[in-house]
C-alpha positions as CSV (number, residue, x, y, z in Angstrom):
1,M,-75.6,-62.7,-88.0
2,D,-78.4,-65.0,-89.0
3,E,-80.2,-62.1,-90.7
4,A,-77.0,-61.0,-92.4
5,V,-76.6,-64.2,-94.2
6,E,-80.1,-64.5,-95.1
7,V,-80.1,-61.3,-97.1
8,T,-80.6,-62.1,-100.7
9,S,-78.2,-61.2,-103.3
10,T,-78.5,-57.7,-104.7
11,S,-76.6,-55.5,-107.1
12,P,-73.4,-54.0,-105.8
13,D,-74.9,-50.6,-106.5
14,S,-78.0,-51.1,-104.6
15,V,-78.7,-49.8,-101.1
16,L,-79.4,-53.4,-99.9
17,S,-75.9,-54.3,-100.7
18,L,-75.0,-52.5,-97.5
19,L,-77.2,-54.5,-95.4
20,R,-75.0,-57.6,-94.7
21,P,-71.9,-55.4,-93.6
22,T,-74.1,-53.2,-91.5
23,L,-75.6,-56.2,-89.7
24,Y,-72.1,-57.7,-89.1
25,R,-70.9,-54.4,-87.8
26,T,-74.2,-54.3,-85.6
27,S,-73.2,-57.8,-84.2
28,R,-69.7,-56.6,-83.2
29,E,-71.1,-53.4,-81.6
30,M,-73.6,-55.3,-79.5
31,L,-70.8,-57.3,-78.2
32,G,-68.8,-54.1,-77.5
33,L,-71.9,-52.7,-75.8
34,F,-71.8,-55.7,-73.5
35,R,-68.4,-55.0,-72.3
36,A,-69.2,-51.3,-71.8
37,I,-72.6,-51.3,-70.3
38,I,-72.9,-54.4,-68.2
39,P,-69.6,-53.5,-65.9
40,A,-70.9,-49.8,-65.9
41,S,-74.4,-50.5,-64.8
42,H,-73.8,-53.3,-62.5
43,G,-70.4,-52.3,-61.4
44,K,-71.3,-52.0,-57.6
45,E,-72.9,-55.4,-57.4
46,V,-70.1,-57.1,-59.5
47,A,-67.5,-55.5,-57.0
48,H,-69.3,-56.5,-53.9
49,V,-71.6,-59.4,-54.5
50,P,-69.8,-62.8,-55.1
51,R,-72.7,-64.4,-57.0
52,T,-72.9,-61.4,-59.4
53,A,-69.3,-61.5,-60.1
54,A,-69.4,-65.2,-60.9
55,V,-72.3,-64.7,-63.2
56,L,-70.6,-61.8,-65.1
57,H,-67.3,-64.0,-65.2
58,N,-69.3,-66.8,-66.8
59,D,-71.1,-64.7,-69.3
60,A,-67.8,-63.2,-70.5
61,V,-66.1,-66.8,-70.6
62,F,-69.2,-67.8,-72.8
63,L,-68.9,-65.0,-75.1
64,A,-65.1,-65.4,-75.4
65,H,-65.7,-69.1,-76.2
66,H,-68.1,-68.3,-79.1
67,C,-66.0,-65.6,-80.6
68,L,-63.4,-68.1,-81.3
69,T,-65.5,-69.7,-83.9
70,L,-68.3,-67.3,-84.7
71,G,-66.5,-65.6,-87.6
72,L,-65.6,-68.9,-89.2
73,E,-69.2,-70.2,-88.7
74,Y,-70.9,-67.3,-90.5
75,K,-68.2,-66.6,-93.0
76,E,-69.0,-70.0,-94.7
77,K,-72.8,-69.2,-94.8
78,F,-72.4,-65.8,-96.8
79,P,-73.4,-66.4,-100.4
80,T,-70.6,-66.4,-102.9
81,A,-69.8,-62.9,-104.0
82,D,-69.9,-61.8,-107.7
83,E,-66.6,-60.8,-109.3
84,D,-67.8,-57.2,-109.2
85,D,-69.2,-57.3,-105.5
86,A,-66.2,-55.8,-103.7
87,R,-68.2,-55.4,-100.5
88,G,-69.2,-59.0,-100.5
89,K,-65.7,-60.4,-101.1
90,L,-64.4,-58.0,-98.4
91,L,-67.0,-59.1,-95.9
92,K,-66.2,-62.8,-96.4
93,Q,-62.5,-62.0,-95.7
94,T,-62.9,-59.8,-92.7
95,C,-65.8,-61.6,-91.0
96,I,-64.0,-62.4,-87.7
97,F,-64.8,-62.0,-84.0
98,V,-61.7,-63.8,-82.6
99,D,-60.1,-60.3,-82.0
100,M,-62.7,-59.8,-79.2
101,V,-61.7,-63.1,-77.3
102,P,-58.9,-61.4,-75.3
103,L,-61.2,-58.6,-74.4
104,F,-63.9,-60.9,-72.9
105,R,-61.2,-63.1,-71.3
106,E,-59.7,-60.0,-69.6
107,L,-63.2,-58.9,-68.4
108,A,-63.7,-62.4,-67.0
109,D,-60.5,-62.4,-65.2
110,T,-60.8,-59.0,-63.8
111,C,-64.4,-59.3,-62.3
112,L,-63.4,-62.6,-60.6
113,G,-60.0,-61.6,-59.8
114,D,-61.1,-58.3,-58.0
115,M,-63.7,-60.5,-56.2
116,M,-61.2,-62.9,-54.9
117,E,-58.9,-60.0,-53.7
118,L,-62.0,-58.7,-51.7
119,Q,-62.7,-61.9,-50.2
120,K,-59.0,-62.4,-49.4
121,H,-59.0,-59.1,-47.5
122,Q,-62.2,-59.9,-45.7
123,L,-60.8,-63.3,-44.7
124,A,-57.7,-61.5,-43.2
125,E,-59.9,-59.3,-41.2
126,I,-62.2,-62.1,-40.1
127,V,-59.3,-64.6,-39.2
128,G,-56.2,-62.7,-39.0
129,S,-57.2,-59.9,-36.7
130,R,-58.3,-62.5,-34.1
131,I,-55.2,-64.7,-33.9
132,T,-52.6,-61.8,-33.8
133,Y,-51.2,-63.2,-30.5
134,F,-51.8,-67.0,-31.1
135,G,-48.2,-67.7,-31.8
136,P,-46.7,-66.3,-28.6
137,A,-49.6,-68.0,-26.5
138,L,-48.4,-71.4,-27.8
139,Q,-45.9,-71.6,-25.0
140,S,-48.6,-72.0,-22.4
141,D,-49.3,-75.3,-21.0
142,E,-52.9,-74.3,-20.3
143,S,-55.7,-73.1,-22.5
144,L,-55.6,-69.3,-23.0
145,H,-58.0,-66.8,-24.4
146,E,-55.8,-66.7,-27.5
147,W,-56.5,-70.5,-28.1
148,S,-60.2,-69.8,-27.9
149,E,-59.9,-66.9,-30.3
150,A,-58.1,-69.2,-32.7
151,E,-60.9,-71.6,-32.6
152,T,-63.6,-68.9,-33.1
153,A,-61.5,-67.4,-36.0
154,L,-61.5,-70.7,-37.7
155,A,-65.2,-71.2,-37.4
156,A,-65.8,-67.7,-38.7
157,G,-63.4,-68.3,-41.6
158,I,-65.1,-71.6,-42.5
159,Y,-68.6,-70.0,-42.2
160,H,-67.5,-67.3,-44.6
161,L,-66.0,-69.9,-47.1
162,R,-69.2,-72.0,-46.8
163,H,-71.3,-68.9,-48.0
164,L,-68.9,-68.3,-50.9
165,A,-69.1,-72.1,-51.9
166,Q,-73.0,-72.0,-51.9
167,A,-72.9,-68.8,-54.0
168,W,-70.2,-70.0,-56.6
169,K,-70.7,-73.9,-56.9
170,P,-73.9,-73.7,-59.0
171,I,-72.5,-71.1,-61.3
172,L,-68.7,-71.6,-61.8
173,A,-67.1,-74.4,-63.8
174,P,-65.9,-77.0,-61.4
175,S,-62.2,-76.4,-62.1
176,V,-62.7,-72.4,-61.7
177,F,-64.6,-73.2,-58.5
178,L,-62.1,-75.5,-57.0
179,R,-59.1,-73.1,-57.9
180,S,-61.0,-70.1,-56.4
181,M,-62.0,-71.9,-53.2
182,G,-58.3,-73.3,-53.0
183,Y,-56.9,-69.9,-53.3
184,L,-58.9,-68.7,-50.4
185,A,-58.2,-71.8,-48.3
186,D,-54.5,-70.9,-48.7
187,V,-55.2,-67.4,-47.2
188,V,-56.6,-69.1,-44.2
189,F,-53.9,-71.8,-44.1
190,T,-51.2,-69.1,-44.3
191,L,-52.5,-66.9,-41.5
192,Y,-52.3,-69.9,-39.1
193,L,-48.8,-71.2,-40.4
194,D,-47.3,-67.6,-39.8
195,Q,-48.4,-67.8,-36.2
196,V,-46.9,-71.1,-35.7
197,A,-43.8,-70.0,-37.6
198,I,-43.2,-67.1,-35.1
199,A,-43.7,-69.4,-32.0
200,T,-40.3,-70.0,-30.4
201,D,-41.6,-72.3,-27.7
202,I,-44.6,-74.6,-28.2
203,S,-45.8,-76.7,-25.3
204,P,-47.1,-80.2,-25.5
205,S,-50.7,-79.1,-24.8
206,A,-50.3,-76.4,-27.5
207,C,-49.1,-79.0,-30.0
208,Q,-52.1,-81.2,-29.3
209,F,-54.5,-78.2,-29.6
210,T,-53.0,-76.8,-32.8
211,S,-52.7,-80.1,-34.6
212,A,-56.5,-80.8,-33.8
213,L,-57.4,-77.3,-35.1
214,F,-55.4,-77.6,-38.2
215,H,-56.9,-81.1,-38.8
216,K,-60.5,-79.7,-38.4
217,A,-59.6,-76.9,-40.8
218,T,-58.7,-79.5,-43.6
219,V,-61.6,-81.7,-43.0
220,D,-64.1,-78.8,-43.1
221,I,-62.5,-77.1,-46.1
222,A,-62.3,-80.4,-48.0
223,G,-66.1,-80.9,-47.3
224,L,-66.7,-77.5,-49.0
225,L,-64.6,-78.4,-52.0
226,G,-66.8,-81.5,-52.3
227,T,-64.4,-83.3,-54.6
228,P,-62.7,-86.7,-54.4
229,Q,-59.6,-85.1,-56.2
230,D,-56.4,-84.5,-54.4
231,P,-56.9,-81.1,-52.9
232,T,-53.3,-80.1,-53.2
233,K,-54.1,-79.7,-57.0
234,F,-56.1,-76.5,-56.0
235,S,-54.6,-75.3,-52.8
236,M,-50.8,-74.6,-52.8
237,E,-50.5,-74.4,-49.1
238,W,-52.7,-77.7,-48.5
239,G,-49.6,-80.2,-48.3
240,H,-47.5,-77.7,-46.2
241,F,-50.5,-77.2,-43.7
242,E,-51.1,-80.9,-43.3
243,A,-47.4,-81.4,-42.8
244,V,-47.3,-79.0,-39.9
245,S,-50.4,-80.6,-38.4
246,K,-48.8,-84.0,-38.6
247,F,-45.6,-82.8,-37.0
248,L,-47.5,-81.3,-33.9
249,E,-49.1,-84.7,-33.5
250,L,-45.8,-86.4,-32.7
251,N,-44.8,-86.7,-29.1
252,H,-41.0,-88.0,-29.5
253,L,-38.1,-87.3,-31.7
254,S,-37.8,-90.9,-32.7
255,Q,-41.4,-90.3,-34.4
256,V,-40.0,-87.2,-36.2
257,E,-37.2,-89.1,-37.5
258,Q,-39.4,-92.0,-38.7
259,A,-41.7,-89.5,-40.4
260,L,-39.0,-87.7,-42.0
261,S,-37.4,-90.8,-43.5
262,S,-41.0,-91.7,-44.7
263,G,-41.5,-88.4,-46.6
264,V,-44.2,-87.1,-44.3
265,F,-42.5,-83.6,-44.1
266,Q,-41.7,-83.2,-48.0
267,N,-43.7,-80.0,-48.0
268,L,-41.6,-78.6,-45.3
269,G,-38.2,-76.9,-45.8
270,S,-35.3,-78.0,-43.8
271,Q,-35.0,-74.6,-41.8
272,E,-38.7,-74.6,-41.0
273,L,-38.6,-78.1,-39.8
274,A,-35.5,-77.4,-37.7
275,K,-37.3,-74.4,-36.2
276,L,-40.3,-76.4,-35.2
277,I,-38.1,-79.2,-33.7
278,Q,-36.3,-76.4,-31.6
279,A,-39.7,-75.0,-30.5
280,T,-41.3,-78.3,-29.5
281,F,-38.5,-80.5,-28.2
282,G,-36.0,-79.8,-25.4
283,D,-32.3,-79.9,-26.0
284,S,-30.8,-83.4,-26.0
285,P,-28.1,-85.3,-28.1
286,Q,-30.8,-86.8,-30.2
287,R,-32.2,-83.3,-31.0
288,R,-28.7,-82.1,-31.8
289,G,-28.1,-84.9,-34.1
290,L,-31.2,-84.4,-35.9
291,L,-30.8,-80.6,-36.2
292,N,-27.2,-81.1,-37.6
293,G,-28.7,-83.6,-40.2
294,L,-31.2,-81.0,-41.2
295,A,-28.5,-78.3,-41.4
296,S,-26.6,-80.3,-43.9
297,V,-29.5,-80.4,-46.3
298,V,-29.2,-77.9,-48.9
């Protein structure tokens, strides 16, 4: 485009009068070639290597950003067209790149979005396959193999997230990095929350173990995010996960009632909280009263 605006004025009938519009079309076609060639020639790496997907995402976002103003920037640099220079007038009117912005944004969203889905499935395999029987095992008063597997699965999941953080943090914009890691953290949180949700009986020992495990998960993942900001801004399940962890720390129903009145369980639904109370505390007038109170909450 710099060369296009530097072309000296020529007669509309001259062959050189075609140079400006030709260079303009060439600029647009080069951007089109980027969208066509890069995903095709590096498709395997983009689909399977997190760092490569992040680089392509950044490139596409960068080009989309510049396409917003590129046309306006160069339109003003073209020399004023003569009255009989139809091509020059048309070029000043049609010199735009903003129509390419959605295409580059779609490329950015697709490459990073597909990578996120791949990582989601990998985490489900790494973590989920090892904690399939963790929920039913929570009724035990003693440590079982399923408890050890839950610890091992969390360590493997954090290890996987750490490698992703090391690959993405130097490349992605801070907001994109935090949202991406928060999304994958939700995957890990949900796998463990689902196991707690299916448990019909949770022993005191299991409560202590699971609470400590959940606390370790939030501490380790917060360290990977490396931000002083509230992690609930980037992870939709963070508050939910912490609320369940805090519930499992409590040993008496009076503590549950106090925490409930203090808003500690604001991220838990009344039905979910009632199910946790039924699973962790034996039948008593106090428990029945608390459950009746929760049942009245819409």
